[in-house]
C-alpha positions as CSV (number, residue, x, y, z in Angstrom):
1,M,-0.1,0.2,0.1
2,T,1.1,3.1,-0.6
3,G,2.1,6.1,1.6
4,E,-1.1,8.3,0.0
5,A,-3.3,5.2,0.4
6,S,-2.1,4.6,3.6
7,T,-2.7,7.8,4.9
8,S,-6.2,8.2,3.4
9,K,-7.1,4.6,4.8
10,L,-5.9,6.1,8.7
11,T,-7.8,9.3,7.6
12,W,-11.2,7.1,6.7
13,E,-10.8,5.1,9.9
14,L,-10.8,8.4,12.0
15,A,-13.9,10.2,10.0
16,N,-15.8,6.9,10.9
17,D,-14.7,6.4,14.4
18,V,-13.7,2.9,13.3
19,Q,-12.6,1.2,16.9
20,P,-9.7,-1.4,17.2
21,I,-11.6,-4.2,19.5
22,E,-10.3,-7.8,20.7
23,A,-10.5,-10.3,17.6
24,D,-11.4,-13.3,19.5
25,K,-14.4,-12.0,21.2
26,I,-16.2,-10.6,18.4
27,F,-15.8,-13.2,16.0
28,R,-16.8,-15.9,18.6
29,Y,-20.0,-17.6,17.2
30,D,-22.1,-19.3,20.1
31,G,-25.0,-21.3,18.1
32,D,-26.6,-22.4,20.9
33,E,-26.5,-18.6,22.1
34,Q,-28.2,-17.6,19.0
35,R,-31.0,-20.4,19.2
36,K,-32.0,-19.5,22.3
37,I,-32.3,-15.5,21.3
38,L,-34.4,-16.8,18.2
39,E,-36.4,-19.0,20.8
40,Q,-37.1,-15.9,23.1
41,R,-37.6,-13.3,20.3
42,P,-37.8,-10.7,22.7
43,W,-38.1,-7.9,20.0
44,K,-41.8,-9.0,19.8
45,Q,-42.6,-7.4,23.1
46,D,-40.9,-4.6,22.5
47,P,-40.7,-2.8,19.0
48,H,-38.2,-0.7,20.2
49,Y,-36.0,-3.9,21.7
50,F,-33.3,-3.2,19.1
51,K,-30.9,-0.1,19.4
52,K,-27.4,-0.7,18.5
53,V,-25.6,-1.8,15.3
54,K,-22.2,-2.5,15.0
55,I,-20.5,-2.9,11.6
56,S,-17.5,-4.0,10.8
57,A,-15.0,-2.1,8.8
58,I,-14.8,-4.9,6.1
59,A,-18.7,-5.1,5.4
60,L,-18.6,-1.4,5.7
61,I,-16.0,-0.8,2.6
62,K,-17.8,-3.4,0.9
63,M,-21.3,-2.2,1.2
64,V,-19.7,1.3,0.4
65,M,-17.9,0.1,-2.8
66,H,-20.8,-1.8,-4.1
67,A,-23.4,1.0,-3.7
68,R,-20.4,3.4,-5.4
69,S,-20.5,1.0,-8.4
70,G,-24.2,1.6,-9.1
71,G,-23.8,5.1,-10.2
72,A,-27.2,6.8,-10.2
73,Y,-29.0,3.4,-9.8
74,E,-29.8,1.6,-6.5
75,V,-27.9,-1.7,-5.7
76,M,-29.0,-4.1,-3.1
77,G,-27.3,-6.7,-1.0
78,M,-27.5,-8.6,2.6
79,M,-25.6,-8.7,5.3
80,Q,-24.1,-11.6,7.6
81,G,-23.9,-11.5,11.3
82,K,-25.5,-11.9,14.5
83,I,-27.1,-11.0,17.6
84,D,-25.7,-9.6,20.9
85,G,-28.6,-8.5,23.5
86,D,-29.9,-5.2,21.5
87,T,-27.3,-4.8,19.3
88,F,-27.1,-6.5,15.5
89,V,-23.4,-7.0,14.7
90,V,-22.5,-7.2,11.0
91,M,-19.7,-9.2,10.1
92,D,-19.4,-9.5,6.5
93,A,-21.7,-8.5,3.3
94,F,-22.4,-9.4,-0.3
95,A,-23.9,-7.9,-3.2
96,L,-27.0,-9.4,-4.3
97,P,-27.5,-9.9,-8.6
98,V,-30.5,-7.6,-8.9
99,E,-32.0,-5.2,-11.1
100,G,-31.8,-1.3,-9.7
101,T,-33.4,1.8,-11.2
102,E,-33.2,5.4,-9.9
103,T,-35.9,5.0,-7.6
104,R,-36.1,1.4,-6.6
105,V,-34.4,-2.2,-6.8
106,N,-36.1,-5.4,-7.5
107,A,-34.9,-8.6,-6.4
108,A,-35.9,-11.4,-8.7
109,N,-36.0,-15.2,-7.9
110,E,-32.4,-15.4,-9.2
111,A,-31.2,-13.1,-6.5
112,Y,-33.0,-15.4,-3.3
113,E,-31.7,-18.3,-4.9
114,Y,-28.1,-16.7,-5.1
115,M,-28.5,-15.5,-1.4
116,V,-29.4,-19.0,0.1
117,E,-26.3,-20.7,-1.7
118,F,-24.2,-18.0,-1.0
119,N,-25.4,-18.4,2.9
120,D,-25.0,-22.2,2.6
121,R,-21.6,-22.2,1.1
122,S,-20.3,-19.8,3.8
123,K,-21.3,-22.1,6.8
124,H,-18.8,-24.8,4.5
125,V,-16.0,-22.6,5.1
126,G,-17.0,-22.1,8.5
127,R,-18.6,-18.6,8.9
128,M,-21.4,-19.8,10.9
129,E,-22.9,-16.2,11.2
130,N,-26.8,-16.0,9.5
131,I,-28.3,-13.3,7.7
132,V,-29.2,-10.3,9.6
133,G,-30.6,-7.6,7.0
134,W,-30.2,-6.1,3.7
135,Y,-29.0,-2.9,2.7
136,H,-29.5,-0.9,-0.2
137,S,-28.1,2.5,-1.9
138,H,-30.1,5.9,-2.2
139,P,-27.6,7.9,-4.6
140,G,-27.4,11.2,-3.9
141,Y,-30.6,11.8,-1.9
142,G,-29.9,10.5,1.9
143,C,-30.5,7.7,4.3
144,W,-34.2,6.8,5.2
145,L,-36.6,4.3,4.2
146,S,-39.2,4.9,1.2
147,G,-42.5,3.9,1.0
148,I,-41.6,0.8,-0.7
149,D,-38.5,0.1,1.6
150,V,-40.6,0.2,4.8
151,M,-42.7,-2.1,3.3
152,T,-39.9,-4.6,2.4
153,Q,-39.0,-4.2,5.4
154,M,-42.3,-5.0,7.4
155,T,-42.2,-8.1,5.2
156,N,-38.9,-9.0,6.2
157,Q,-39.3,-8.6,9.7
158,T,-42.6,-10.5,9.8
159,Y,-41.1,-13.3,8.2
160,T,-37.4,-13.6,8.9
161,D,-36.8,-11.4,11.9
162,P,-34.3,-10.5,13.7
163,F,-34.0,-8.8,10.5
164,L,-32.1,-5.1,10.0
165,A,-32.5,-2.6,7.2
166,I,-29.2,-0.4,6.0
167,V,-28.9,2.5,3.8
168,I,-26.1,4.0,2.4
169,D,-25.5,7.2,-0.1
170,P,-22.6,6.8,-2.0
171,N,-23.0,10.5,-3.5
172,R,-22.8,11.7,-0.1
173,T,-20.2,9.7,1.0
174,I,-17.8,10.4,-1.6
175,S,-18.9,14.4,-1.1
176,A,-18.0,14.1,3.1
177,G,-15.5,11.7,2.9
178,R,-17.4,9.8,5.8
179,V,-19.9,7.2,5.0
180,D,-23.3,8.5,4.9
181,I,-25.3,5.3,6.3
182,G,-28.5,4.7,8.1
183,A,-29.8,1.4,10.2
184,F,-33.4,1.0,10.4
185,R,-36.2,-1.1,12.4
186,T,-39.8,-0.6,11.3
187,Y,-42.7,-0.7,13.6
188,P,-45.2,-3.5,13.7
189,E,-48.6,-2.7,11.4
190,G,-51.0,-0.9,13.5
191,Y,-48.5,0.3,16.4
192,T,-48.5,3.8,17.4
193,P,-44.5,5.0,18.4
194,P,-44.5,7.9,21.4
195,N,-43.1,11.0,20.7
196,A,-40.3,10.7,18.9
197,T,-37.3,13.1,19.8
198,A,-36.5,15.6,16.4
199,S,-33.6,13.5,14.1
200,E,-30.5,15.2,13.1
201,Y,-31.2,17.4,9.6
202,Q,-30.7,16.1,6.5
203,S,-31.1,17.6,3.4
204,I,-33.8,15.6,1.5
205,P,-34.3,16.5,-2.5
206,L,-37.6,18.2,-3.2
207,S,-38.9,15.1,-5.3
208,K,-38.5,12.7,-2.4
209,I,-39.6,15.2,0.5
210,E,-44.0,13.7,0.1
211,D,-42.3,10.2,0.3
212,F,-39.9,11.0,2.9
213,G,-42.4,12.4,5.1
214,V,-45.3,9.9,4.9
215,H,-43.4,6.7,5.8
216,A,-41.3,8.8,8.5
217,S,-43.4,7.5,11.8
218,Q,-43.3,3.7,10.6
219,Y,-39.8,3.0,11.3
220,Y,-36.8,4.1,14.0
221,P,-32.9,4.6,13.5
222,L,-30.4,2.5,15.6
223,E,-27.3,4.0,16.5
224,I,-24.2,2.7,14.3
225,S,-20.6,2.0,15.1
226,H,-17.9,0.9,13.3
227,F,-15.2,-1.7,14.4
228,K,-11.9,-3.5,13.2
229,S,-9.5,-6.2,14.9
230,S,-6.3,-7.4,13.9
231,L,-7.4,-10.5,11.8
232,D,-8.8,-7.7,9.2
233,S,-5.7,-6.1,8.6
234,R,-4.9,-8.1,5.8
235,I,-8.0,-8.1,4.0
236,L,-9.2,-4.5,4.7
237,D,-5.8,-3.5,3.0
238,L,-6.7,-5.6,-0.2
239,L,-9.9,-3.8,-0.2
240,W,-8.9,-0.6,0.7
241,N,-6.3,-0.8,-2.5
242,K,-9.7,-1.2,-4.7
243,Y,-11.8,1.2,-2.6
244,W,-9.0,4.0,-2.8
245,V,-8.8,3.8,-6.7
246,M,-12.5,3.9,-7.2
247,T,-13.3,6.8,-4.6
248,L,-10.9,9.0,-2.4
249,S,-7.9,8.8,-5.2
250,Q,-10.0,11.0,-7.4
251,S,-10.1,14.7,-7.5
252,P,-13.7,16.0,-5.4
253,L,-14.0,18.4,-7.6
254,I,-14.5,15.8,-10.5
255,S,-16.4,13.1,-8.4
256,N,-18.9,15.4,-6.9
257,R,-19.6,17.6,-10.1
258,A,-22.8,15.5,-10.8
259,Y,-23.9,15.4,-7.3
260,T,-23.2,19.0,-6.7
261,T,-24.9,20.1,-10.0
262,S,-28.3,18.1,-8.7
263,Q,-28.0,19.6,-5.3
264,I,-28.0,23.1,-6.7
265,S,-30.6,22.6,-8.8
266,D,-32.6,21.1,-6.5
267,L,-31.9,24.2,-4.1
268,Q,-33.0,26.7,-7.1
269,E,-36.5,24.7,-6.9
270,K,-37.2,24.8,-3.2
271,F,-35.9,28.5,-3.2
272,H,-38.7,28.8,-6.1
273,R,-41.3,27.4,-4.3
274,C,-40.7,29.7,-1.0
275,E,-40.9,32.6,-3.2
276,S,-44.3,31.5,-4.7
277,S,-45.5,30.6,-1.3
278,I,-44.7,34.1,0.2
279,S,-45.8,36.0,-2.7
280,T,-49.0,34.4,-2.7
281,R,-49.8,35.3,1.1
282,C,-48.8,38.9,0.7
283,S,-51.1,39.5,-2.5
284,H,-53.9,38.2,-0.3
285,A,-53.1,39.9,3.1
286,H,-54.8,43.1,2.2
287,L,-58.4,41.4,1.4
288,A,-59.0,40.4,5.1
289,P,-59.1,42.2,8.1
290,I,-55.7,42.4,10.5
291,N,-57.3,41.1,12.9
292,S,-59.2,38.1,11.5
293,G,-57.7,34.6,10.5
294,L,-55.4,34.9,13.6
295,K,-56.2,31.5,14.7
296,G,-53.2,29.2,13.4
297,K,-51.8,31.7,11.5
298,G,-48.3,31.6,13.8
299,D,-48.3,27.7,13.2
300,K,-48.5,28.7,9.3
301,D,-46.2,31.3,9.9
302,K,-43.7,28.9,11.5
303,K,-44.1,26.2,8.8
304,E,-43.4,28.4,6.0
305,E,-40.0,29.8,7.9
306,T,-39.2,26.4,8.7
307,Q,-39.2,25.6,4.9
308,L,-37.1,28.6,4.0
309,Q,-34.9,27.8,7.0
310,K,-34.2,24.2,5.8
311,A,-33.2,26.0,2.1
312,V,-30.8,28.1,3.6
313,K,-29.1,25.3,5.5
314,D,-28.9,23.1,2.0
315,S,-27.1,26.0,0.7
316,T,-24.9,26.6,3.8
317,K,-23.9,23.2,3.3
318,I,-23.1,23.2,-0.8
319,A,-21.3,26.4,-0.1
320,T,-19.1,25.0,2.4
321,K,-18.5,21.6,1.0
322,S,-17.5,23.3,-2.2
323,D,-15.3,25.6,-0.6
324,A,-13.4,22.8,1.5
325,D,-13.1,20.6,-2.1
326,F,-11.6,23.7,-3.7
327,H,-9.0,24.3,-0.6
328,L,-7.9,20.3,-1.0
329,P,-4.0,19.6,-1.4
330,P,-3.2,18.5,-4.6
331,V,-3.8,14.6,-4.7
332,V,-0.7,12.5,-5.1
333,T,-1.1,9.3,-7.2
């Protein structure tokens, strides 16, 4: 591994907070313990039972590389691991031969056959971990579950629980240098979740806002952490050489240009809608007495201000990232 690639690998591990751990403990698989957990099924009594996800650095790089290879199209794969209390431990991941579009990914019968065969052959070589979830990409529009994703995850949790859904945005990953990833579980059908606390703000393209808002209360996010062990070093180095060439060795001004262009176009449309909404309200203000219609007006104004504030946040993020790209040191290859 070259000095530049080695340095970038260390930077990537720091950016994603990859923690070194004791190899023996994390790789030990107790089949009896896992079967006992499946028999008890504590998640059936508590819809919010699972709270954390631990992902190996190897699985993380594999998922990001696969997501990046899809370009503007969604890709899909599966994750292998185990359950440790209220935590999913993702040890490895593999891609599925599926057909993807810019808005969805479809798994045909061949993909399911491939999944079963891959899992069976893994056990033949001593990898006893079961499939614990699926991952797919959202190229350029953030990590959340669409209506189709929610239905897919609900089905998986109904028939193959415990099951986890992970979403990766390869475009924002390349733009930020840090993996843009989210892990989710859906609530049972008919379950009304308690009032959720406000999550971290994320920029959603205008074309996706409605789908994002409609289904946001049907699932919840899990806390994500990443780990590596000394046994992973050789494999991690080999994967990193490929990842380095595919992603971080490229100039951000080149790799991010399509994504930045789409962000600016979406931002322009958001500001245009805010302007139209404000103009409409102002043009009709003189038709009613000043004191009329005060009920509920504060809420409406707050909503409009929130829309404008979100657009301003988006523009600030774009400007800050673009400025950082222009001031990056030259890449040595």
